[in-house]
PLY file of the C-alpha trace (Angstrom):
ply
format ascii 1.0
element vertex 157
property float x
property float y
property float z
element edge 156
property int vertex1
property int vertex2
end_header
-0.05 0.19 0.09
1.56 3.18 -1.14
1.79 6.17 1.04
-0.84 9.00 0.02
0.76 12.08 -1.74
1.21 15.26 -0.14
-0.93 17.13 -2.37
-3.87 14.26 -1.34
-2.67 15.24 1.82
-3.69 18.74 1.63
-7.02 18.14 0.12
-8.22 15.94 2.55
-7.39 18.19 5.08
-8.60 20.95 3.09
-12.05 19.75 3.44
-15.04 19.82 0.85
-15.51 23.87 2.55
-12.41 25.19 1.85
-12.42 23.58 -1.49
-15.31 25.22 -2.09
-14.44 28.36 -1.13
-11.32 27.92 -3.10
-13.42 27.25 -6.04
-15.62 30.54 -5.47
-12.39 32.30 -5.19
-10.76 30.78 -8.14
-14.61 31.16 -10.25
-14.18 27.42 -11.27
-15.27 23.99 -9.94
-13.76 21.85 -7.35
-12.60 20.18 -9.93
-10.64 23.22 -10.80
-9.87 24.06 -7.17
-8.76 20.29 -6.67
-5.87 21.19 -10.01
-4.91 24.54 -9.00
-4.23 23.44 -4.82
-2.41 20.62 -6.41
-0.15 22.63 -8.64
0.43 25.54 -5.67
1.53 22.76 -3.48
4.08 21.36 -5.97
5.11 24.59 -6.20
5.65 25.07 -2.45
7.03 21.56 -1.73
9.41 21.53 -4.48
9.12 23.44 -7.41
10.81 26.59 -5.05
13.15 23.90 -4.15
14.49 23.47 -7.56
14.20 27.63 -8.68
16.27 27.42 -5.77
18.94 25.71 -6.78
18.83 26.11 -10.21
21.80 27.83 -11.87
21.28 31.49 -12.12
20.09 32.67 -16.20
18.49 35.61 -17.63
15.34 34.09 -18.58
14.55 33.30 -15.25
13.89 35.92 -12.39
11.94 33.66 -10.14
15.30 31.46 -9.00
16.27 35.45 -7.73
13.21 35.72 -5.60
13.15 32.30 -3.85
16.53 32.42 -3.32
16.07 35.80 -1.69
13.38 34.03 0.33
14.88 31.69 1.21
17.59 34.20 2.50
15.59 36.20 4.58
14.06 33.43 6.39
17.94 32.62 7.21
18.33 36.46 8.95
19.08 36.10 12.21
16.01 37.86 13.11
13.25 35.43 12.21
15.39 32.88 14.53
12.66 33.92 17.74
9.73 33.51 15.51
10.23 29.51 16.02
9.11 30.27 20.05
6.32 33.04 19.04
4.37 30.49 16.79
4.94 27.28 19.25
7.81 25.84 17.54
8.25 24.56 14.01
5.54 21.97 13.69
3.49 24.97 15.82
4.05 27.44 12.44
6.46 29.47 14.12
9.17 28.97 11.81
8.03 26.89 9.00
4.78 29.49 9.13
7.57 32.64 8.20
9.07 30.03 5.54
5.83 29.79 3.99
4.81 33.65 3.95
8.14 34.43 2.33
7.80 32.21 -0.33
4.12 32.77 -1.04
5.14 35.84 -3.31
7.24 33.58 -5.81
4.80 30.67 -5.86
1.82 32.58 -6.61
3.94 34.22 -9.63
5.01 30.67 -10.73
1.72 29.22 -10.17
0.02 32.45 -11.85
2.47 31.70 -15.06
1.23 27.66 -14.92
-2.09 28.59 -14.53
-3.24 31.59 -16.05
-4.75 32.97 -13.10
-3.80 36.38 -12.00
-1.22 36.57 -9.40
-2.86 38.23 -6.43
-5.93 35.29 -6.93
-2.91 32.74 -6.02
-1.87 34.92 -3.22
-5.18 34.74 -2.02
-5.40 30.51 -2.04
-1.88 30.60 -0.61
-3.07 32.53 2.23
-5.71 29.75 3.25
-3.32 26.60 2.21
-0.94 27.51 4.21
-2.66 26.93 7.99
-3.59 23.62 6.14
-0.10 22.69 4.83
1.23 23.33 7.92
-1.65 21.05 9.48
-0.13 18.22 7.29
3.52 18.85 7.80
2.76 18.46 11.45
0.73 15.49 11.36
3.06 13.80 8.86
6.07 14.55 11.15
4.19 13.41 14.21
2.90 10.03 12.23
6.55 9.35 10.90
8.13 9.94 15.36
5.54 7.70 15.95
6.33 4.95 13.15
10.49 5.66 13.94
9.67 5.22 17.62
8.06 2.20 17.59
10.26 0.52 14.31
13.12 1.86 16.32
13.29 -0.51 19.36
16.62 -1.63 20.80
17.79 -4.91 19.35
19.07 -7.67 22.09
21.40 -10.79 20.72
19.73 -13.60 22.18
21.25 -15.90 24.97
0 1
1 2
2 3
3 4
4 5
5 6
6 7
7 8
8 9
9 10
10 11
11 12
12 13
13 14
14 15
15 16
16 17
17 18
18 19
19 20
20 21
21 22
22 23
23 24
24 25
25 26
26 27
27 28
28 29
29 30
30 31
31 32
32 33
33 34
34 35
35 36
36 37
37 38
38 39
39 40
40 41
41 42
42 43
43 44
44 45
45 46
46 47
47 48
48 49
49 50
50 51
51 52
52 53
53 54
54 55
55 56
56 57
57 58
58 59
59 60
60 61
61 62
62 63
63 64
64 65
65 66
66 67
67 68
68 69
69 70
70 71
71 72
72 73
73 74
74 75
75 76
76 77
77 78
78 79
79 80
80 81
81 82
82 83
83 84
84 85
85 86
86 87
87 88
88 89
89 90
90 91
91 92
92 93
93 94
94 95
95 96
96 97
97 98
98 99
99 100
100 101
101 102
102 103
103 104
104 105
105 106
106 107
107 108
108 109
109 110
110 111
111 112
112 113
113 114
114 115
115 116
116 117
117 118
118 119
119 120
120 121
121 122
122 123
123 124
124 125
125 126
126 127
127 128
128 129
129 130
130 131
131 132
132 133
133 134
134 135
135 136
136 137
137 138
138 139
139 140
140 141
141 142
142 143
143 144
144 145
145 146
146 147
147 148
148 149
149 150
150 151
151 152
152 153
153 154
154 155
155 156
């Protein structure tokens, strides 16, 4: 049995009501909202990492914008943010990271989908708490399964 994708987990956590809200915001149906959420989550979790590590080229300003967002999040003034929001899993530092990269994500999704970047930004605002909840649940699940599977082995006899 394969593990559900991160996008599937976000869609499940999002629920029908929020998905319908996003569909209304986008002016589409639930299926269109699902596709946009999947694209956005993909950019939040993978696309940005690729852009940040990509070699600079003159045609892609997104890489610079993403690297700048990551650099701002890593700067010392944000060190205390983790305690303000209840720690990493409580949303502090991770919320800061997601907030900083939301503009380049919105721009990337807007380019892919043809949606206005401002509309995508609003969708991202709705998705950030959901993405944080999925990160927290996955981390808690992995921690529990790792703890269960890492019992010390004692040689018999």
